[in-house]
C-alpha positions in Angstrom: 83.3 123.1 4.6 84.0 126.8 4.0 80.5 127.6 5.2 81.0 125.6 8.4 84.3 127.3 9.1 82.8 130.7 8.3 79.9 130.0 10.7 82.4 128.9 13.5 84.6 131.9 13.0 81.7 134.4 13.1 79.8 132.7 15.9 80.3 134.7 19.2 79.3 131.7 21.3 82.2 129.7 19.9 84.7 132.4 20.7 83.3 132.8 24.2 83.6 129.1 24.9 87.1 129.0 23.4 88.1 131.9 25.6 86.7 130.1 28.7 88.7 127.0 27.8 91.9 128.9 27.1 91.5 130.9 30.4 91.1 127.7 32.4 94.1 126.1 30.7 96.2 129.3 31.3 95.2 129.4 34.9 96.1 125.8 35.4 99.4 126.1 33.6 100.6 129.5 34.8 99.2 129.7 38.3 102.0 127.7 39.8 104.6 129.7 37.9 103.4 133.1 38.7 102.0 132.8 42.1 102.5 136.0 44.1 101.2 134.6 47.4 102.1 137.1 50.1 101.9 134.3 52.7 104.5 132.3 50.9 106.8 135.3 50.7 106.3 136.0 54.4 107.0 132.4 55.3 110.3 132.6 53.3 111.3 135.7 55.2 110.5 133.9 58.4 112.6 130.9 57.5 115.5 133.4 56.7 114.9 135.0 60.1 115.0 131.5 61.7 118.4 130.9 60.0 119.7 134.3 61.3 118.5 133.4 64.8 120.3 130.0 64.6 123.5 131.9 63.5 123.1 134.2 66.5 122.9 131.1 68.8 126.0 129.7 67.2 127.9 132.9 67.8 126.7 133.0 71.4 128.1 129.5 71.9 131.4 130.6 70.4 131.5 133.7 72.8 130.7 131.4 75.8 133.5 129.1 74.8 135.9 132.1 74.5 134.7 133.4 77.9 135.4 130.0 79.5 138.8 129.8 78.0 139.7 133.3 79.3 138.3 132.5 82.7 140.5 129.4 82.9 143.6 131.4 81.8 142.8 134.2 84.3 142.3 131.6 87.1 145.6 130.1 86.2 147.4 133.4 86.2 145.8 134.4 89.5 147.1 131.2 91.1 150.5 132.0 89.6 150.3 135.5 90.9 149.6 134.2 94.5 152.4 131.7 94.2 154.8 134.4 93.0 153.7 136.7 95.8 154.3 134.0 98.5 157.7 133.2 96.9 158.6 136.9 97.0 157.6 137.2 100.7 159.6 134.1 101.6 162.7 135.3 99.7 162.6 138.7 101.3 162.8 137.0 104.8 165.9 135.0 103.8 169.4 136.3 104.2 170.3 138.2 101.0 172.9 136.5 98.8 173.4 136.3 95.1 171.1 133.2 94.5 168.3 134.7 96.7 168.6 137.9 94.7 168.3 136.0 91.4 165.3 134.0 92.7 163.7 137.2 94.0 164.1 138.9 90.6 162.7 135.8 88.9 159.7 135.7 91.2 159.1 139.4 90.9 159.2 139.1 87.0 156.8 136.2 87.3 154.4 138.2 89.5 154.7 141.2 87.2 153.9 139.1 84.1 150.9 137.5 85.7 149.6 140.9 87.0 150.0 142.4 83.5 148.1 139.5 81.9 145.3 139.8 84.5 145.1 143.6 84.0 145.0 143.3 80.2 142.7 140.3 79.8 140.1 141.0 82.6 138.5 143.9 80.7 138.2 141.8 77.6 136.6 139.0 79.5 134.2 141.5 81.1 133.2 142.9 77.7 132.7 139.4 76.4 130.5 138.6 79.4 128.4 141.7 78.7 128.2 140.8 75.1 127.0 137.3 75.9 124.3 138.7 78.2 123.2 141.0 75.3 123.2 138.2 72.7 121.3 135.9 75.0 118.6 138.5 75.5 118.5 139.2 71.7 118.2 135.5 71.0 115.3 135.1 73.4 113.5 138.1 72.1 114.0 137.2 68.5 112.7 133.7 69.2 109.5 135.0 70.8 109.1 137.6 68.0 109.5 134.9 65.4 107.0 132.6 67.1 104.6 135.5 67.3 105.1 136.3 63.6 104.5 132.7 62.6 101.3 132.5 64.6 100.1 135.8 63.2 100.8 134.6 59.6 99.1 131.3 60.3 96.0 133.1 61.6 96.0 135.6 58.8 96.3 132.7 56.2 93.4 130.9 57.9 91.3 134.1 57.8 92.2 134.7 54.2 91.3 131.2 53.2 88.0 131.3 55.0 87.1 134.7 53.4 88.2 133.5 50.0 86.2 130.3 50.2 83.1 132.2 51.4 83.4 134.7 48.7 83.8 132.1 46.0 80.8 130.2 47.3 78.8 133.4 47.2 79.9 134.1 43.7 78.9 130.6 42.5 75.6 130.8 44.3 74.9 134.2 42.7 76.0 133.0 39.3 73.6 130.0 39.6 70.7 132.4 40.4 71.4 135.0 37.8 73.4 133.0 35.3 76.7 134.1 33.8 76.2 137.6 32.2 78.9 137.1 29.6 77.4 133.8 28.6 74.0 135.4 28.4 75.4 138.1 26.1 77.1 135.6 23.9 73.9 133.6 23.5 71.9 136.6 22.5 
């Protein structure tokens, strides 16, 4: 038994075959754990980019809703401004008494408040409109850029797979013609 164990331990062919078996097991076990596939990393980055683009679209919808709300409020205040202006003109043509003076003051205050609102909110609404235009352009450009990047990665992956498969086939064919040099050394 000791002689057989001594023969196995000193035999280089045994160690070479054991190393091949252990390398194969290690590759099977650890390849899935330690895969540094650049295509997988790029696809993860693209999915994160897709999430960012979706967030951009959501923000654009919120801005559009805010713009609509401001437009409605501005329209309402413009109508109120016109009504107050007409009321002021009518009250100025009436004979002036205390009630007319109070109504005129009230209509003037109403006109002034509507005018102040319009003057203060219109620039904000205009800026939101410009921002919406910018966000829409950015969203469209990002969508096209993402689609282009996905197509490029897909094409590069296909090219890589084809080259790798061809290279592996050539290595196997060459190995079948010349034999495995390490196995040849171990047998000698």
